[in-house]
One Martini backbone bead per residue (centre of mass of N, CA, C, O) as a GRO file, in nm:
protein
  342
    1MET     BB    1   0.105   0.036   0.010
    2LEU     BB    2   0.037   0.363   0.055
    3ALA     BB    3   0.263   0.605   0.241
    4LEU     BB    4   0.348   0.829   0.494
    5VAL     BB    5   0.701   0.854   0.564
    6LYS     BB    6   0.943   0.838   0.817
    7THR     BB    7   1.245   0.728   0.728
    8ASP     BB    8   1.437   0.958   0.863
    9PRO     BB    9   1.614   1.153   1.015
   10GLY     BB   10   1.451   1.446   0.947
   11PRO     BB   11   1.328   1.616   0.716
   12GLY     BB   12   1.035   1.502   0.604
   13LEU     BB   13   0.854   1.309   0.363
   14GLU     BB   14   0.739   0.990   0.217
   15LEU     BB   15   0.598   0.842  -0.063
   16ARG     BB   16   0.534   0.488  -0.020
   17GLU     BB   17   0.576   0.158  -0.020
   18VAL     BB   18   0.417  -0.072   0.198
   19PRO     BB   19   0.317  -0.283   0.398
   20MET     BB   20   0.060  -0.441   0.516
   21PRO     BB   21  -0.105  -0.465   0.782
   22VAL     BB   22  -0.148  -0.652   1.052
   23VAL     BB   23  -0.414  -0.871   1.170
   24GLY     BB   24  -0.547  -0.925   1.452
   25ILE     BB   25  -0.789  -1.061   1.641
   26ASN     BB   26  -0.863  -0.751   1.766
   27ASP     BB   27  -0.875  -0.623   1.489
   28VAL     BB   28  -0.888  -0.344   1.253
   29LEU     BB   29  -0.933  -0.286   0.909
   30ILE     BB   30  -0.871   0.026   0.728
   31ARG     BB   31  -0.998   0.216   0.467
   32VAL     BB   32  -0.884   0.513   0.374
   33HIS     BB   33  -1.026   0.837   0.296
   34LYS     BB   34  -0.961   1.056   0.536
   35THR     BB   35  -0.751   1.327   0.642
   36GLY     BB   36  -0.575   1.499   0.904
   37ILE     BB   37  -0.378   1.776   0.999
   38CYS     BB   38  -0.154   1.805   1.249
   39GLY     BB   39   0.073   1.946   1.460
   40THR     BB   40   0.229   1.673   1.501
   41ASP     BB   41   0.296   1.642   1.197
   42LEU     BB   42   0.466   1.895   1.174
   43HIS     BB   43   0.680   1.807   1.371
   44ILE     BB   44   0.770   1.549   1.218
   45GLU     BB   45   0.836   1.680   0.941
   46SER     BB   46   1.054   1.891   1.068
   47TRP     BB   47   1.226   1.785   1.310
   48ASP     BB   48   1.201   1.852   1.581
   49PRO     BB   49   1.297   1.808   1.914
   50TRP     BB   50   1.052   1.638   1.970
   51ALA     BB   51   1.078   1.431   1.739
   52ALA     BB   52   1.376   1.344   1.798
   53ARG     BB   53   1.285   1.212   2.098
   54THR     BB   54   1.015   1.036   1.987
   55ILE     BB   55   1.093   0.930   1.693
   56ALA     BB   56   1.108   0.600   1.518
   57PRO     BB   57   1.240   0.531   1.245
   58PRO     BB   58   1.018   0.398   1.068
   59LEU     BB   59   0.706   0.597   1.000
   60VAL     BB   60   0.372   0.610   0.998
   61VAL     BB   61   0.173   0.876   0.982
   62GLY     BB   62  -0.098   0.968   1.150
   63HIS     BB   63  -0.450   1.012   1.324
   64GLU     BB   64  -0.656   1.145   1.126
   65PHE     BB   65  -0.963   0.961   1.045
   66VAL     BB   66  -1.147   0.805   0.770
   67GLY     BB   67  -1.332   0.484   0.713
   68GLU     BB   68  -1.336   0.148   0.593
   69ILE     BB   69  -1.407  -0.161   0.663
   70ALA     BB   70  -1.225  -0.460   0.553
   71GLU     BB   71  -1.136  -0.601   0.835
   72VAL     BB   72  -1.162  -0.870   1.088
   73GLY     BB   73  -1.108  -1.023   1.354
   74ALA     BB   74  -1.190  -1.313   1.523
   75ASN     BB   75  -1.279  -1.141   1.804
   76VAL     BB   76  -1.465  -0.952   1.653
   77ALA     BB   77  -1.726  -0.734   1.759
   78GLY     BB   78  -1.954  -0.488   1.611
   79PHE     BB   79  -1.801  -0.528   1.335
   80ALA     BB   80  -1.806  -0.454   0.965
   81PRO     BB   81  -1.769  -0.457   0.663
   82GLY     BB   82  -1.840  -0.104   0.569
   83ASP     BB   83  -1.793   0.046   0.790
   84LEU     BB   84  -1.789   0.365   0.928
   85VAL     BB   85  -1.474   0.508   1.061
   86SER     BB   86  -1.288   0.575   1.341
   87GLY     BB   87  -1.012   0.673   1.579
   88GLU     BB   88  -0.844   0.631   1.861
   89GLY     BB   89  -0.494   0.736   1.910
   90HIS     BB   90  -0.497   0.589   2.203
   91VAL     BB   91  -0.317   0.310   2.295
   92VAL     BB   92  -0.383   0.112   2.553
   93CYS     BB   93  -0.318  -0.121   2.795
   94GLY     BB   94  -0.576  -0.228   3.007
   95ARG     BB   95  -0.415  -0.276   3.321
   96CYS     BB   96  -0.431  -0.026   3.465
   97ARG     BB   97  -0.596   0.149   3.696
   98HIS     BB   98  -0.741   0.336   3.482
   99CYS     BB   99  -0.840   0.120   3.281
  100LEU     BB  100  -0.999  -0.052   3.502
  101ALA     BB  101  -1.182   0.222   3.572
  102GLY     BB  102  -1.247   0.377   3.287
  103ARG     BB  103  -0.967   0.581   3.258
  104ARG     BB  104  -0.804   0.576   2.972
  105GLU     BB  105  -0.690   0.875   2.936
  106LEU     BB  106  -0.479   0.803   3.199
  107CYS     BB  107  -0.277   0.641   3.054
  108ALA     BB  108   0.079   0.603   3.076
  109ARG     BB  109   0.093   0.365   2.819
  110SER     BB  110   0.030   0.511   2.583
  111ILE     BB  111  -0.002   0.482   2.223
  112GLY     BB  112   0.050   0.667   1.934
  113LEU     BB  113  -0.081   0.730   1.649
  114GLY     BB  114   0.184   0.819   1.450
  115VAL     BB  115   0.422   0.781   1.693
  116GLY     BB  116   0.440   0.465   1.813
  117ARG     BB  117   0.270   0.386   1.548
  118ASP     BB  118   0.128   0.321   1.293
  119GLY     BB  119  -0.060   0.507   1.072
  120ALA     BB  120  -0.311   0.702   0.856
  121PHE     BB  121  -0.113   0.783   0.622
  122ALA     BB  122  -0.293   0.574   0.430
  123GLU     BB  123  -0.473   0.308   0.293
  124TYR     BB  124  -0.408   0.157   0.571
  125VAL     BB  125  -0.535   0.074   0.899
  126VAL     BB  126  -0.466  -0.040   1.240
  127LEU     BB  127  -0.686  -0.137   1.511
  128PRO     BB  128  -0.830  -0.177   1.787
  129MET     BB  129  -1.162  -0.228   1.860
  130SER     BB  130  -1.143  -0.026   2.120
  131ASN     BB  131  -1.064   0.229   1.892
  132VAL     BB  132  -1.342   0.211   1.746
  133TRP     BB  133  -1.569   0.442   1.566
  134SER     BB  134  -1.900   0.464   1.484
  135HIS     BB  135  -2.081   0.593   1.236
  136TRP     BB  136  -2.331   0.754   1.104
  137ARG     BB  137  -2.549   0.783   0.875
  138GLY     BB  138  -2.444   1.078   0.687
  139VAL     BB  139  -2.191   1.167   0.755
  140ASN     BB  140  -1.934   1.381   0.727
  141GLU     BB  141  -1.629   1.292   0.638
  142GLU     BB  142  -1.458   1.539   0.711
  143VAL     BB  143  -1.559   1.544   1.005
  144ALA     BB  144  -1.481   1.245   1.072
  145ALA     BB  145  -1.168   1.290   1.029
  146ILE     BB  146  -1.174   1.526   1.288
  147PHE     BB  147  -1.245   1.378   1.575
  148ASP     BB  148  -0.989   1.419   1.725
  149PRO     BB  149  -0.974   1.736   1.756
  150PHE     BB  150  -1.273   1.778   1.821
  151GLY     BB  151  -1.232   1.632   2.101
  152ASN     BB  152  -1.049   1.844   2.215
  153ALA     BB  153  -1.257   2.079   2.197
  154VAL     BB  154  -1.469   1.944   2.384
  155HIS     BB  155  -1.309   1.879   2.631
  156THR     BB  156  -1.231   2.182   2.677
  157ALA     BB  157  -1.518   2.339   2.657
  158LEU     BB  158  -1.644   2.108   2.889
  159ALA     BB  159  -1.465   2.135   3.153
  160PHE     BB  160  -1.683   2.362   3.197
  161PRO     BB  161  -1.961   2.523   3.253
  162VAL     BB  162  -2.123   2.740   2.986
  163LEU     BB  163  -2.387   2.823   3.064
  164GLY     BB  164  -2.418   3.167   3.049
  165GLU     BB  165  -2.127   3.228   2.984
  166ASP     BB  166  -1.796   3.388   2.966
  167VAL     BB  167  -1.576   3.313   2.689
  168LEU     BB  168  -1.237   3.239   2.644
  169VAL     BB  169  -1.029   3.223   2.339
  170SER     BB  170  -0.684   3.115   2.288
  171GLY     BB  171  -0.668   3.047   1.986
  172ALA     BB  172  -0.754   3.002   1.620
  173GLY     BB  173  -0.717   2.738   1.556
  174PRO     BB  174  -0.880   2.460   1.488
  175ILE     BB  175  -0.955   2.398   1.789
  176GLY     BB  176  -1.044   2.678   1.867
  177LEU     BB  177  -1.277   2.693   1.651
  178MET     BB  178  -1.438   2.454   1.760
  179ALA     BB  179  -1.468   2.550   2.046
  180THR     BB  180  -1.643   2.797   1.983
  181ALA     BB  181  -1.883   2.632   1.876
  182VAL     BB  182  -1.931   2.464   2.132
  183ALA     BB  183  -1.986   2.689   2.329
  184ARG     BB  184  -2.224   2.808   2.177
  185HIS     BB  185  -2.402   2.541   2.170
  186ALA     BB  186  -2.369   2.515   2.509
  187GLY     BB  187  -2.467   2.843   2.599
  188ALA     BB  188  -2.291   3.078   2.567
  189ARG     BB  189  -2.304   3.403   2.577
  190HIS     BB  190  -1.995   3.465   2.533
  191VAL     BB  191  -1.731   3.459   2.260
  192VAL     BB  192  -1.388   3.528   2.294
  193VAL     BB  193  -1.134   3.586   2.054
  194SER     BB  194  -0.771   3.541   2.064
  195GLU     BB  195  -0.604   3.665   1.763
  196PRO     BB  196  -0.348   3.771   1.536
  197ASN     BB  197  -0.487   3.624   1.298
  198ALA     BB  198  -0.701   3.740   1.055
  199TYR     BB  199  -0.807   3.481   0.923
  200ARG     BB  200  -0.893   3.343   1.198
  201ARG     BB  201  -1.085   3.570   1.293
  202SER     BB  202  -1.287   3.517   1.076
  203LEU     BB  203  -1.348   3.227   1.138
  204ALA     BB  204  -1.451   3.279   1.430
  205ILE     BB  205  -1.705   3.420   1.347
  206LYS     BB  206  -1.826   3.175   1.187
  207MET     BB  207  -1.814   2.993   1.468
  208GLY     BB  208  -1.951   3.222   1.689
  209ALA     BB  209  -1.820   3.473   1.769
  210THR     BB  210  -1.861   3.777   1.914
  211LEU     BB  211  -1.545   3.815   1.925
  212ALA     BB  212  -1.232   3.926   1.745
  213ILE     BB  213  -0.904   3.970   1.868
  214ASP     BB  214  -0.612   4.160   1.886
  215PRO     BB  215  -0.376   4.136   2.142
  216ARG     BB  216  -0.192   4.386   2.019
  217GLU     BB  217  -0.454   4.604   2.014
  218ARG     BB  218  -0.635   4.445   2.248
  219ALA     BB  219  -0.743   4.422   2.558
  220LEU     BB  220  -0.948   4.232   2.738
  221PRO     BB  221  -1.094   4.459   2.925
  222ASP     BB  222  -1.211   4.626   2.680
  223VAL     BB  223  -1.482   4.421   2.652
  224PHE     BB  224  -1.660   4.442   2.900
  225ASP     BB  225  -1.851   4.681   2.834
  226GLU     BB  226  -1.956   4.591   2.556
  227LEU     BB  227  -2.063   4.300   2.709
  228ASP     BB  228  -2.158   4.323   3.003
  229MET     BB  229  -1.902   4.261   3.199
  230VAL     BB  230  -1.844   4.290   3.531
  231GLU     BB  231  -1.547   4.114   3.587
  232GLY     BB  232  -1.522   3.864   3.380
  233PHE     BB  233  -1.418   3.561   3.294
  234ASP     BB  234  -1.549   3.242   3.359
  235ILE     BB  235  -1.401   3.114   3.094
  236ALA     BB  236  -1.105   2.951   2.978
  237LEU     BB  237  -0.939   2.875   2.655
  238GLU     BB  238  -0.612   2.731   2.612
  239MET     BB  239  -0.465   2.700   2.271
  240SER     BB  240  -0.153   2.824   2.217
  241GLY     BB  241   0.108   2.823   2.421
  242VAL     BB  242   0.124   3.123   2.512
  243PRO     BB  243   0.218   3.295   2.777
  244ALA     BB  244   0.060   3.571   2.742
  245ALA     BB  245  -0.217   3.436   2.716
  246LEU     BB  246  -0.237   3.312   2.996
  247GLN     BB  247  -0.188   3.562   3.163
  248ALA     BB  248  -0.421   3.725   3.049
  249ALA     BB  249  -0.644   3.541   3.134
  250ILE     BB  250  -0.606   3.546   3.442
  251ALA     BB  251  -0.638   3.857   3.469
  252ALA     BB  252  -0.953   3.826   3.317
  253MET     BB  253  -1.083   3.694   3.551
  254ALA     BB  254  -1.321   3.569   3.742
  255HIS     BB  255  -1.438   3.469   4.016
  256GLY     BB  256  -1.434   3.120   4.000
  257GLY     BB  257  -1.283   3.041   3.763
  258GLY     BB  258  -1.201   2.865   3.451
  259VAL     BB  259  -0.901   2.689   3.322
  260ALA     BB  260  -0.838   2.549   3.004
  261ILE     BB  261  -0.544   2.350   2.907
  262LEU     BB  262  -0.404   2.267   2.579
  263GLY     BB  263  -0.167   2.425   2.529
  264ILE     BB  264   0.161   2.389   2.419
  265PRO     BB  265   0.447   2.487   2.553
  266THR     BB  266   0.812   2.588   2.482
  267GLU     BB  267   0.795   2.707   2.775
  268GLU     BB  268   0.811   2.863   3.055
  269ILE     BB  269   0.553   2.972   3.290
  270ALA     BB  270   0.469   3.265   3.459
  271LEU     BB  271   0.261   3.280   3.735
  272ASP     BB  272  -0.009   3.430   3.912
  273VAL     BB  273  -0.082   3.309   4.214
  274ASN     BB  274  -0.244   3.529   4.352
  275ALA     BB  275  -0.473   3.529   4.143
  276ILE     BB  276  -0.564   3.241   4.179
  277VAL     BB  277  -0.616   3.243   4.482
  278PHE     BB  278  -0.802   3.512   4.515
  279LYS     BB  279  -0.992   3.397   4.269
  280MET     BB  280  -1.034   3.094   4.277
  281LEU     BB  281  -0.911   2.926   4.064
  282THR     BB  282  -0.932   2.680   3.788
  283LEU     BB  283  -0.685   2.453   3.671
  284ARG     BB  284  -0.691   2.252   3.357
  285GLY     BB  285  -0.572   1.986   3.205
  286ILE     BB  286  -0.559   1.891   2.852
  287TYR     BB  287  -0.588   1.547   2.707
  288GLY     BB  288  -0.747   1.477   2.459
  289ARG     BB  289  -0.986   1.225   2.536
  290GLU     BB  290  -1.257   1.086   2.649
  291MET     BB  291  -1.318   0.738   2.718
  292TYR     BB  292  -1.613   0.783   2.518
  293GLU     BB  293  -1.763   1.051   2.581
  294THR     BB  294  -1.667   1.257   2.383
  295TRP     BB  295  -1.771   1.099   2.131
  296TYR     BB  296  -2.058   1.116   2.203
  297LYS     BB  297  -2.082   1.422   2.209
  298MET     BB  298  -2.012   1.478   1.931
  299THR     BB  299  -2.238   1.328   1.793
  300VAL     BB  300  -2.474   1.470   1.935
  301MET     BB  301  -2.411   1.762   1.836
  302LEU     BB  302  -2.426   1.709   1.538
  303GLN     BB  303  -2.724   1.599   1.547
  304SER     BB  304  -2.819   1.894   1.693
  305GLY     BB  305  -2.644   2.122   1.473
  306LEU     BB  306  -2.354   2.125   1.470
  307ASP     BB  307  -2.103   2.339   1.294
  308ILE     BB  308  -1.761   2.275   1.165
  309THR     BB  309  -1.698   2.325   0.848
  310PRO     BB  310  -1.546   2.606   0.848
  311ALA     BB  311  -1.270   2.489   0.964
  312ILE     BB  312  -1.255   2.374   0.671
  313THR     BB  313  -1.028   2.509   0.406
  314HIS     BB  314  -0.860   2.241   0.299
  315ARG     BB  315  -0.797   2.041  -0.006
  316PHE     BB  316  -0.638   1.715  -0.072
  317GLY     BB  317  -0.451   1.506  -0.219
  318PHE     BB  318  -0.209   1.283  -0.118
  319ARG     BB  319  -0.002   1.360  -0.342
  320GLU     BB  320  -0.030   1.678  -0.218
  321TYR     BB  321   0.122   1.682   0.069
  322GLU     BB  322   0.303   1.934   0.056
  323ALA     BB  323   0.073   2.144   0.018
  324ALA     BB  324  -0.075   2.066   0.273
  325PHE     BB  325   0.147   2.134   0.481
  326ALA     BB  326   0.184   2.429   0.393
  327ALA     BB  327  -0.109   2.514   0.464
  328ALA     BB  328  -0.097   2.434   0.767
  329ARG     BB  329   0.164   2.617   0.833
  330SER     BB  330   0.081   2.919   0.738
  331GLY     BB  331  -0.206   3.013   0.912
  332ASP     BB  332  -0.395   3.041   0.644
  333SER     BB  333  -0.581   2.829   0.816
  334GLY     BB  334  -0.736   2.552   0.903
  335LYS     BB  335  -0.841   2.270   0.821
  336VAL     BB  336  -0.657   1.985   0.673
  337VAL     BB  337  -0.752   1.769   0.393
  338MET     BB  338  -0.712   1.438   0.292
  339ASP     BB  339  -0.732   1.229   0.013
  340TRP     BB  340  -0.738   0.849  -0.034
  341THR     BB  341  -0.935   0.786  -0.308
  342SER     BB  342  -0.770   0.913  -0.575
   0.00000   0.00000   0.00000
C-alpha cells in the first residue's frame, strides 16, 4: 500500500509503498478515505526537537482519519466490513489502575497512532477494536476525519459548565475554532476569541464568536463594557501555548472562574499565583479526549445541529501532501484534509 513515511531522522516525509498492516485477532483493518493534518504531524515532518526525541523512524505518520472497515480479526464483534469508522489515536495498555477503572484517557502507557505505532496517512490502517468508533449513516466524511481534534475541542470547551457564561478562547487554530463553536452550541453567553492572525479571526466569527480581537491591539479588559461583563471571563480556553496568552487570561478572569489549558508551551510560563489564589481560580490541564464520553458528546452535538465545517478550509489529494502540509503550516488556514480515495 501507499503511505506517508518518516523514513529517516531529519526533515521531510516520503510517499512510498510499504507492507500492508498485519491484522491481529482483536484488530480492525480500515481502508482510509480522508485524513486531517495535525500540529503533531507538522512537528514530525519538520523534525523539531520534540520529534527528534520522540519518533523512531521508519514510521507511517498521521492519526486523524475516517475510513471503511475492510477486515476484522477473529475475536472482533460489533464491527463489520463496510462500516464507516474513525479511531481513537491513543492505544492504551488496558491493565493499569486507570484503564481498569474505565479512565483510559489517563493511561500512562498509551501509545500514539502515528507517533509510537504506524498511523493513518496510508491507504490502510489497523487499530484494536476498542479504539474504533462507528459513525452514523450520513455523517459528513470530512467532519468524521477530524473527530480526533474535534474531540480535543469538546474536551476543553466542556471542561467547565459554559451555559450562560462568558468564555475566552485564546488561539484560533483549528481546535480553538471548533471549541468556539462548541461553547456557543453549549449555551455560552459570549465567546471572545483572542488571535493575532486576521484570517483566523475571520474564521472565528464564522464559528460563532461574539468578538475576535487581536491581542496586540486590544487588551482583554477592553471588551468588558462592550459585552456587559461585570467582572471578567467565567471560563477561559487556552489553546495557543503562548505564555502571554495564558497570563492575560488569568488576569482577565472573574472570581471562581475556570481555565482549561490545551495549548502546549515550548517554554516555561511564570504565573501570577496570587491571582489564582485570591480569585479562587481552577486551572485544568486537558490532553486528548475522554474515552469514550467525548466521542459520544461529539456525535450528539453534530446530530443536534452543531456545524464545524467552516473550520475545514483546505482540501488536497494525498499525492499533494507537500502542498497540504504547507497550507497547514502557513497559518492562513483552518483544518487541512487529505483525500486518500483519489
